[in-house]
DRENTORKOL-3810 file (N, C-alpha, C; in nm, 4 decimals):
REM DRENTORKOL-3810
@n.u->0.0843; n.v->-0.1156; n.w->0.0009; ca.u->0.0005; ca.v->0.0014; ca.w->0.0005; c.u->0.0880; c.v->0.1199; c.w->-0.0025
@n.u->0.0388; n.v->0.2259; n.w->-0.0716; ca.u->0.1208; ca.v->0.3473; ca.w->-0.0845; c.u->0.0306; c.v->0.4693; c.w->-0.0635
@n.u->0.0973; n.v->0.5833; n.w->-0.0225; ca.u->0.0282; ca.v->0.7126; ca.w->-0.0170; c.u->0.1345; c.v->0.8195; c.w->-0.0358
@n.u->0.0917; n.v->0.9349; n.w->-0.0840; ca.u->0.1803; ca.v->1.0465; ca.w->-0.1092; c.u->0.1175; c.v->1.1745; c.w->-0.0561
@n.u->0.2078; n.v->1.2739; n.w->-0.0281; ca.u->0.1623; ca.v->1.4044; ca.w->0.0108; c.u->0.2704; c.v->1.5047; c.w->-0.0266
@n.u->0.2282; n.v->1.6278; n.w->-0.0584; ca.u->0.3247; ca.v->1.7361; ca.w->-0.0841; c.u->0.3188; c.v->1.8334; c.w->0.0338
@n.u->0.4365; n.v->1.8788; n.w->0.0714; ca.u->0.4501; ca.v->1.9751; ca.w->0.1824; c.u->0.5147; c.v->2.1001; c.w->0.1271
@n.u->0.4367; n.v->2.2091; n.w->0.1027; ca.u->0.4968; ca.v->2.3318; ca.w->0.0522; c.u->0.5952; c.v->2.3906; c.w->0.1481
@n.u->0.7132; n.v->2.4238; n.w->0.1058; ca.u->0.8119; ca.v->2.4822; ca.w->0.1937; c.u->0.9287; c.v->2.5457; c.w->0.1118
@n.u->0.9855; n.v->2.6508; n.w->0.1636; ca.u->1.1042; ca.v->2.7065; ca.w->0.1004; c.u->1.2296; c.v->2.6482; c.w->0.1662
@n.u->1.2086; n.v->2.5666; n.w->0.2664; ca.u->1.3219; ca.v->2.5085; ca.w->0.3434; c.u->1.3367; c.v->2.3565; c.w->0.3185
@n.u->1.3045; n.v->2.3118; n.w->0.1982; ca.u->1.3036; ca.v->2.1711; ca.w->0.1650; c.u->1.4298; c.v->2.0999; c.w->0.1977
@n.u->1.5489; n.v->2.1465; n.w->0.1472; ca.u->1.6728; ca.v->2.0787; ca.w->0.1796; c.u->1.7025; c.v->2.0699; c.w->0.3277
@n.u->1.6775; n.v->2.1718; n.w->0.4039; ca.u->1.7040; ca.v->2.1710; ca.w->0.5497; c.u->1.6097; c.v->2.0759; c.w->0.6176
@n.u->1.4823; n.v->2.0763; n.w->0.5822; ca.u->1.3854; ca.v->1.9837; ca.w->0.6506; c.u->1.4155; c.v->1.8396; c.w->0.6181
@n.u->1.4472; n.v->1.8120; n.w->0.4884; ca.u->1.4843; ca.v->1.6785; ca.w->0.4512; c.u->1.6066; c.v->1.6316; c.w->0.5337
@n.u->1.7075; n.v->1.7167; n.w->0.5392; ca.u->1.8269; ca.v->1.6849; ca.w->0.6125; c.u->1.7978; c.v->1.6585; c.w->0.7605
@n.u->1.7141; n.v->1.7439; n.w->0.8209; ca.u->1.6787; ca.v->1.7231; ca.w->0.9620; c.u->1.6091; c.v->1.5922; c.w->0.9821
@n.u->1.5149; n.v->1.5551; n.w->0.8939; ca.u->1.4465; ca.v->1.4259; ca.w->0.9075; c.u->1.5427; c.v->1.3132; c.w->0.8949
@n.u->1.6325; n.v->1.3177; n.w->0.7963; ca.u->1.7247; ca.v->1.2099; ca.w->0.7747; c.u->1.8215; c.v->1.1953; c.w->0.8917
@n.u->1.8727; n.v->1.3072; n.w->0.9425; ca.u->1.9619; ca.v->1.3046; ca.w->1.0560; c.u->1.8925; c.v->1.2510; c.w->1.1816
@n.u->1.7753; n.v->1.2999; n.w->1.2065; ca.u->1.6999; ca.v->1.2544; ca.w->1.3266; c.u->1.6749; c.v->1.1044; c.w->1.3236
@n.u->1.6208; n.v->1.0541; n.w->1.2115; ca.u->1.5893; ca.v->0.9124; ca.w->1.2042; c.u->1.7087; c.v->0.8284; c.w->1.1795
@n.u->1.8182; n.v->0.8818; n.w->1.1265; ca.u->1.9411; ca.v->0.8029; ca.w->1.0974; c.u->2.0028; c.v->0.7478; c.w->1.2214
@n.u->1.9693; n.v->0.7989; n.w->1.3401; ca.u->2.0187; ca.v->0.7449; ca.w->1.4656; c.u->1.9450; c.v->0.6177; c.w->1.5046
@n.u->1.8294; n.v->0.5882; n.w->1.4388; ca.u->1.7435; ca.v->0.4817; ca.w->1.4830; c.u->1.7150; c.v->0.3774; c.w->1.3766
@n.u->1.7137; n.v->0.4189; n.w->1.2494; ca.u->1.6716; ca.v->0.3306; ca.w->1.1419; c.u->1.7704; c.v->0.3508; c.w->1.0214
@n.u->1.7698; n.v->0.2571; n.w->0.9241; ca.u->1.8513; ca.v->0.2819; ca.w->0.8028; c.u->1.7974; c.v->0.4020; c.w->0.7255
@n.u->1.8898; n.v->0.4867; n.w->0.6833; ca.u->1.8564; ca.v->0.6058; ca.w->0.6054; c.u->1.9574; c.v->0.6177; c.w->0.4909
@n.u->1.9093; n.v->0.6443; n.w->0.3710; ca.u->1.9942; ca.v->0.6721; ca.w->0.2525; c.u->1.9594; c.v->0.8119; c.w->0.2051
@n.u->2.0638; n.v->0.8979; n.w->0.1881; ca.u->2.0387; ca.v->1.0399; ca.w->0.1506; c.u->2.1300; c.v->1.0774; c.w->0.0390
@n.u->2.0764; n.v->1.1541; n.w->-0.0559; ca.u->2.1590; ca.v->1.2243; ca.w->-0.1538; c.u->2.1103; c.v->1.3666; c.w->-0.1681
@n.u->2.1512; n.v->1.4383; n.w->-0.2719; ca.u->2.1102; ca.v->1.5789; ca.w->-0.2868; c.u->1.9658; c.v->1.6041; c.w->-0.3140
@n.u->1.8938; n.v->1.5028; n.w->-0.3631; ca.u->1.7547; ca.v->1.5209; ca.w->-0.4058; c.u->1.6546; c.v->1.4419; c.w->-0.3283
@n.u->1.6969; n.v->1.3377; n.w->-0.2485; ca.u->1.5995; ca.v->1.2568; ca.w->-0.1813; c.u->1.6607; c.v->1.1941; c.w->-0.0587
@n.u->1.5718; n.v->1.1470; n.w->0.0328; ca.u->1.6095; ca.v->1.0687; ca.w->0.1475; c.u->1.5105; c.v->0.9481; c.w->0.1524
@n.u->1.5621; n.v->0.8297; n.w->0.1813; ca.u->1.4774; ca.v->0.7101; ca.w->0.1983; c.u->1.5004; c.v->0.6630; c.w->0.3412
@n.u->1.3909; n.v->0.6509; n.w->0.4149; ca.u->1.3921; ca.v->0.6136; ca.w->0.5586; c.u->1.3288; c.v->0.4780; c.w->0.5663
@n.u->1.4062; n.v->0.3810; n.w->0.6239; ca.u->1.3570; ca.v->0.2421; ca.w->0.6305; c.u->1.3055; c.v->0.2090; c.w->0.7714
@n.u->1.1782; n.v->0.2360; n.w->0.7923; ca.u->1.1133; ca.v->0.2087; ca.w->0.9226; c.u->1.0743; c.v->0.0596; c.w->0.9272
@n.u->1.0560; n.v->0.0030; n.w->1.0501; ca.u->1.0154; ca.v->-0.1346; ca.w->1.0611; c.u->0.8783; c.v->-0.1626; c.w->0.9963
@n.u->0.7894; n.v->-0.0604; n.w->0.9944; ca.u->0.6562; ca.v->-0.0803; ca.w->0.9372; c.u->0.6441; c.v->-0.0454; c.w->0.7885
@n.u->0.7533; n.v->0.0118; n.w->0.7309; ca.u->0.7489; ca.v->0.0482; ca.w->0.5888; c.u->0.8578; c.v->0.1479; c.w->0.5569
@n.u->0.8523; n.v->0.1981; n.w->0.4334; ca.u->0.9551; ca.v->0.2900; ca.w->0.3877; c.u->0.8910; c.v->0.4288; c.w->0.3603
@n.u->0.9692; n.v->0.5321; n.w->0.3867; ca.u->0.9281; ca.v->0.6666; ca.w->0.3571; c.u->1.0327; c.v->0.7310; c.w->0.2638
@n.u->0.9880; n.v->0.7884; n.w->0.1531; ca.u->1.0821; ca.v->0.8564; ca.w->0.0659; c.u->1.0433; c.v->1.0056; c.w->0.0637
@n.u->1.1461; n.v->1.0901; n.w->0.0794; ca.u->1.1266; ca.v->1.2326; ca.w->0.0743; c.u->1.2053; c.v->1.2859; c.w->-0.0433
@n.u->1.1321; n.v->1.3462; n.w->-0.1392; ca.u->1.1950; ca.v->1.4043; ca.w->-0.2581; c.u->1.1843; c.v->1.5570; c.w->-0.2563
@n.u->1.2963; n.v->1.6204; n.w->-0.2963; ca.u->1.2931; ca.v->1.7671; ca.w->-0.3080; c.u->1.2238; c.v->1.8043; c.w->-0.4385
@n.u->1.1314; n.v->1.8963; n.w->-0.4314; ca.u->1.0649; ca.v->1.9553; ca.w->-0.5477; c.u->1.0815; c.v->2.1039; c.w->-0.5382
@n.u->1.0549; n.v->2.1756; n.w->-0.6449; ca.u->1.0553; ca.v->2.3233; ca.w->-0.6389; c.u->0.9535; c.v->2.3735; c.w->-0.5396
@n.u->0.9988; n.v->2.4304; n.w->-0.4278; ca.u->0.9072; ca.v->2.4860; ca.w->-0.3325; c.u->0.8285; c.v->2.3853; c.w->-0.2512
@n.u->0.8737; n.v->2.2614; n.w->-0.2467; ca.u->0.8001; ca.v->2.1593; ca.w->-0.1734; c.u->0.8822; c.v->2.0365; c.w->-0.1463
@n.u->0.8305; n.v->1.9537; n.w->-0.0519; ca.u->0.8789; ca.v->1.8193; ca.w->-0.0352; c.u->0.7650; c.v->1.7238; c.w->-0.0777
@n.u->0.8043; n.v->1.6198; n.w->-0.1501; ca.u->0.7080; ca.v->1.5169; ca.w->-0.1858; c.u->0.7368; c.v->1.3971; c.w->-0.0941
@n.u->0.6391; n.v->1.3551; n.w->-0.0190; ca.u->0.6538; ca.v->1.2382; ca.w->0.0724; c.u->0.5789; c.v->1.1229; c.w->0.0065
@n.u->0.6462; n.v->1.0095; n.w->0.0001; ca.u->0.5855; ca.v->0.8843; ca.w->-0.0518; c.u->0.6075; c.v->0.7764; c.w->0.0504
@n.u->0.4997; n.v->0.7160; n.w->0.0970; ca.u->0.5066; ca.v->0.6125; ca.w->0.1966; c.u->0.4617; c.v->0.4827; c.w->0.1399
@n.u->0.5248; n.v->0.3727; n.w->0.1827; ca.u->0.4900; ca.v->0.2365; ca.w->0.1356; c.u->0.4941; c.v->0.1431; c.w->0.2570
@n.u->0.3859; n.v->0.0636; n.w->0.2736; ca.u->0.3829; ca.v->-0.0379; ca.w->0.3823; c.u->0.3033; c.v->-0.1563; c.w->0.3295
@n.u->0.3099; n.v->-0.2612; n.w->0.4024; ca.u->0.2453; ca.v->-0.3880; ca.w->0.3566; c.u->0.0969; c.v->-0.3941; c.w->0.3823
@n.u->0.0473; n.v->-0.3164; n.w->0.4768; ca.u->-0.0982; ca.v->-0.3165; ca.w->0.5027; c.u->-0.1439; c.v->-0.1802; c.w->0.5535
@n.u->-0.2740; n.v->-0.1592; n.w->0.5654; ca.u->-0.3295; ca.v->-0.0280; ca.w->0.5991; c.u->-0.2913; c.v->0.0150; c.w->0.7382
@n.u->-0.2841; n.v->-0.0763; n.w->0.8338; ca.u->-0.2456; ca.v->-0.0435; ca.w->0.9692; c.u->-0.1016; c.v->0.0093; c.w->0.9746
@n.u->-0.0101; n.v->-0.0619; n.w->0.9096; ca.u->0.1298; ca.v->-0.0217; ca.w->0.9070; c.u->0.1471; c.v->0.1092; c.w->0.8337
@n.u->0.0703; n.v->0.1305; n.w->0.7267; ca.u->0.0764; ca.v->0.2534; ca.w->0.6498; c.u->0.0309; c.v->0.3745; c.w->0.7380
@n.u->-0.0733; n.v->0.3512; n.w->0.8149; ca.u->-0.1216; ca.v->0.4610; ca.w->0.9052; c.u->-0.0206; c.v->0.4937; c.w->1.0125
@n.u->0.0422; n.v->0.3912; n.w->1.0699; ca.u->0.1457; ca.v->0.4138; ca.w->1.1723; c.u->0.2647; c.v->0.4933; c.w->1.1128
@n.u->0.3017; n.v->0.4573; n.w->0.9924; ca.u->0.4089; ca.v->0.5230; ca.w->0.9211; c.u->0.3748; c.v->0.6648; c.w->0.8919
@n.u->0.2503; n.v->0.6907; n.w->0.8428; ca.u->0.2055; ca.v->0.8241; ca.w->0.8170; c.u->0.2115; c.v->0.9112; c.w->0.9418
@n.u->0.1614; n.v->0.8559; n.w->1.0520; ca.u->0.1575; ca.v->0.9289; ca.w->1.1749; c.u->0.2982; c.v->0.9701; c.w->1.2209
@n.u->0.3925; n.v->0.8775; n.w->1.2157; ca.u->0.5322; ca.v->0.9094; ca.w->1.2580; c.u->0.5949; c.v->1.0157; c.w->1.1665
@n.u->0.5853; n.v->0.9962; n.w->1.0383; ca.u->0.6508; ca.v->1.0914; ca.w->0.9454; c.u->0.5873; c.v->1.2278; c.w->0.9520
@n.u->0.4545; n.v->1.2332; n.w->0.9531; ca.u->0.3855; ca.v->1.3640; ca.w->0.9540; c.u->0.4117; c.v->1.4373; c.w->1.0838
@n.u->0.4003; n.v->1.3704; n.w->1.1952; ca.u->0.4249; ca.v->1.4381; ca.w->1.3260; c.u->0.5642; c.v->1.4982; c.w->1.3321
@n.u->0.6635; n.v->1.4213; n.w->1.2890; ca.u->0.8022; ca.v->1.4713; ca.w->1.2939; c.u->0.8224; c.v->1.5899; c.w->1.1977
@n.u->0.7729; n.v->1.5733; n.w->1.0777; ca.u->0.7916; ca.v->1.6804; ca.w->0.9781; c.u->0.7233; c.v->1.8095; c.w->1.0287
@n.u->0.6023; n.v->1.8016; n.w->1.0791; ca.u->0.5332; ca.v->1.9223; ca.w->1.1258; c.u->0.6064; c.v->1.9830; c.w->1.2452
@n.u->0.6609; n.v->1.9004; n.w->1.3317; ca.u->0.7369; ca.v->1.9535; ca.w->1.4433; c.u->0.8636; c.v->2.0241; c.w->1.3950
@n.u->0.9368; n.v->1.9631; n.w->1.3033; ca.u->1.0594; ca.v->2.0240; ca.w->1.2511; c.u->1.0334; c.v->2.1527; c.w->1.1718
@n.u->0.9140; n.v->2.1617; n.w->1.1132; ca.u->0.8732; ca.v->2.2787; ca.w->1.0272; c.u->0.7911; c.v->2.3805; c.w->1.1082
@n.u->0.7978; n.v->2.3742; n.w->1.2399; ca.u->0.7106; ca.v->2.4588; ca.w->1.3244; c.u->0.7174; c.v->2.6073; c.w->1.2915
@n.u->0.8307; n.v->2.6586; n.w->1.2405; ca.u->0.8481; ca.v->2.7998; ca.w->1.2077; c.u->0.7569; c.v->2.8417; c.w->1.0922
@n.u->0.7154; n.v->2.7442; n.w->1.0148; ca.u->0.6316; ca.v->2.7708; ca.w->0.8958; c.u->0.4807; c.v->2.7629; c.w->0.9306
@n.u->0.4480; n.v->2.7370; n.w->1.0540; ca.u->0.3065; ca.v->2.7206; ca.w->1.1020; c.u->0.2296; c.v->2.6302; c.w->1.0121
@n.u->0.2804; n.v->2.5046; n.w->0.9944; ca.u->0.2152; ca.v->2.4153; ca.w->0.8972; c.u->0.0859; c.v->2.3536; c.w->0.9486
@n.u->0.0017; n.v->2.3184; n.w->0.8577; ca.u->-0.1178; ca.v->2.2437; ca.w->0.8929; c.u->-0.1015; c.v->2.0961; c.w->0.8583
@n.u->-0.2005; n.v->2.0176; n.w->0.8858; ca.u->-0.1962; ca.v->1.8740; ca.w->0.8547; c.u->-0.1779; c.v->1.8563; c.w->0.7035
@n.u->-0.1098; n.v->1.7473; n.w->0.6712; ca.u->-0.0908; ca.v->1.7187; ca.w->0.5274; c.u->-0.2117; c.v->1.6497; c.w->0.4654
@n.u->-0.2286; n.v->1.6690; n.w->0.3369; ca.u->-0.3335; ca.v->1.6010; ca.w->0.2650; c.u->-0.2700; c.v->1.4829; c.w->0.1898
@n.u->-0.3067; n.v->1.3635; n.w->0.2317; ca.u->-0.2483; ca.v->1.2424; ca.w->0.1747; c.u->-0.3368; c.v->1.1846; c.w->0.0668
@n.u->-0.2748; n.v->1.1296; n.w->-0.0375; ca.u->-0.3501; ca.v->1.0698; ca.w->-0.1475; c.u->-0.2992; c.v->0.9228; c.w->-0.1632
@n.u->-0.3913; n.v->0.8309; n.w->-0.1981; ca.u->-0.3424; ca.v->0.6969; ca.w->-0.2322; c.u->-0.2568; c.v->0.7063; c.w->-0.3565
@n.u->-0.1523; n.v->0.6248; n.w->-0.3619; ca.u->-0.0673; ca.v->0.6272; ca.w->-0.4788; c.u->-0.0873; c.v->0.5011; c.w->-0.5648
END
């Protein structure tokens, strides 16, 4: 199962780096200049840099795992982006 969301931000590289560094202490993380892939026990999260946004793509084996993954990724991103006064993300099935 998959879902995606876009997070508008002018701080995309910094936020992606913060997410990768934070989770890199706990789970496998692969990062390059344009994306980060976070390997959680319940599934994978990919963060891609876009012009003026981050694209989040989540993949898990079932709906329950996907929802847990969404919750973890979204809560952390919104906390790290607190200066931008973000609202909840709008997720779409992929």
